[in-house]
C-alpha positions in Angstrom: 1.4 -215.7 -129.2 -0.7 -212.8 -130.1 -3.9 -214.4 -128.8 -2.3 -215.3 -125.5 -1.0 -211.7 -125.1 -4.5 -210.4 -125.8 -6.0 -212.8 -123.3 -3.4 -211.8 -120.7 -4.2 -208.1 -121.3 -7.9 -208.7 -121.0 -7.4 -210.5 -117.6 -5.3 -207.6 -116.3 -7.9 -205.1 -117.4 -10.7 -207.1 -115.9 -8.9 -207.5 -112.6 -8.1 -203.8 -112.4 -11.7 -202.8 -113.1 -12.9 -205.4 -110.5 -10.5 -204.0 -107.9 -11.5 -200.4 -108.6 -15.3 -201.3 -108.3 -14.7 -203.2 -105.1 -12.8 -200.2 -103.6 -15.5 -197.8 -104.6 -18.2 -200.1 -103.2 -16.4 -200.5 -99.9 -16.0 -196.8 -99.5 -19.6 -196.1 -100.4 -20.8 -198.8 -98.0 -19.3 -196.9 -94.9 -21.6 -194.0 -93.8 -19.6 -190.7 -93.6 -20.4 -190.3 -90.0 -18.6 -193.5 -89.2 -15.6 -192.3 -91.2 -15.6 -189.1 -89.1 -15.7 -191.0 -85.8 -13.0 -193.4 -87.0 -10.8 -190.4 -88.0 -11.3 -188.9 -84.5 -10.6 -192.3 -82.8 -7.1 -192.6 -84.3 -5.6 -189.7 -82.4 -8.4 -187.9 -80.7 -8.6 -185.2 -83.3 -10.3 -184.9 -86.7 -7.7 -184.6 -89.5 -9.9 -184.9 -92.5 -12.4 -182.4 -94.0 -16.0 -183.6 -94.2 -19.3 -182.2 -95.1 -21.6 -180.4 -92.7 -24.0 -183.3 -92.9 -21.3 -185.8 -91.9 -20.3 -183.8 -88.8 -24.0 -183.5 -87.8 -24.7 -187.2 -88.4 -21.6 -188.1 -86.4 -22.9 -186.0 -83.5 -26.3 -187.8 -83.7 -24.9 -191.3 -84.1 -21.9 -191.1 -81.8 -21.9 -193.9 -79.2 -23.1 -192.8 -75.8 -19.9 -193.8 -74.0 -17.8 -191.7 -76.3 -20.2 -188.7 -75.8 -20.0 -189.1 -72.0 -16.4 -190.2 -71.4 -14.4 -188.4 -74.1 -14.1 -185.1 -75.9 -15.7 -186.5 -79.1 -18.8 -184.3 -78.9 -16.8 -181.1 -78.2 -14.3 -182.0 -81.0 -17.1 -182.6 -83.5 -18.7 -179.2 -82.6 -15.3 -177.5 -83.0 -14.7 -179.2 -86.3 -18.1 -178.2 -87.5 -17.5 -174.6 -86.5 -14.1 -174.6 -88.3 -15.7 -176.2 -91.4 -18.4 -173.5 -91.4 -15.9 -170.7 -91.0 -13.8 -172.0 -93.9 -16.9 -172.1 -96.0 -17.8 -168.6 -95.1 -14.3 -167.4 -95.7 -14.3 -169.0 -99.1 -17.6 -167.4 -99.9 -16.3 -164.0 -98.8 -13.2 -164.5 -100.8 -15.3 -165.2 -103.9 -17.4 -162.1 -103.3 -14.2 -160.0 -102.8 -12.7 -161.4 -106.0 -15.9 -160.6 -107.9 -15.9 -157.0 -106.5 -12.3 -156.5 -107.3 -12.7 -157.9 -110.8 -15.7 -155.5 -111.3 -13.4 -152.6 -110.1 -10.7 -153.7 -112.5 -13.3 -153.9 -115.3 -14.6 -150.4 -114.7 -11.0 -149.1 -114.3 -10.1 -150.7 -117.6 -13.1 -149.2 -119.2 -12.1 -145.8 -117.9 -8.5 -146.1 -119.0 -9.7 -147.2 -122.5 -12.1 -144.3 -122.7 -9.4 -141.8 -121.7 -6.9 -143.3 -124.1 -9.4 -143.2 -126.9 -10.1 -139.6 -126.2 -6.4 -138.9 -126.1 -5.9 -140.6 -129.5 -8.9 -138.7 -131.0 -7.4 -135.4 -129.7 -4.0 -136.3 -131.1 -5.6 -137.2 -134.5 -7.4 -133.9 -134.6 -4.2 -132.0 -133.7 -2.4 -133.7 -136.6 -5.2 -133.0 -139.0 -5.3 -129.3 -137.9 -1.5 -129.0 -138.4 -1.7 -130.6 -141.9 -4.5 -128.2 -142.9 -2.4 -125.1 -141.7 0.7 -126.2 -143.6 -1.1 -126.8 -146.9 -0.5 -123.9 -149.2 -3.4 -121.8 -150.2 -4.4 -122.0 -153.9 
């Protein structure tokens, strides 16, 4: 019974791995530019997000009839512009985040310095008060 259960589990694992490898191979076999054009072909718009290289390859490899008789070329250029703008906006957001974190760091340092000086002043005041209250010998 145990050996048949082990054999069954081995078969299930092998089939799962085989299916996963087949799916990855099938996906890798399709050039990204074909995926972009297929995405556009479904509804006349590009819904996915692809790399800059994929958009450029799609422009270069698009069938002539689609370039002439459809809006594919314009849609690819528009998608490439939007992709570039998103990348630039993401880069600016990263720079802005870094700048604000630097401001926060320097502000934190300033607050810590002022707080430290305040504590030092308070300690000196307490020490001076204790020295004054001590009776003279």
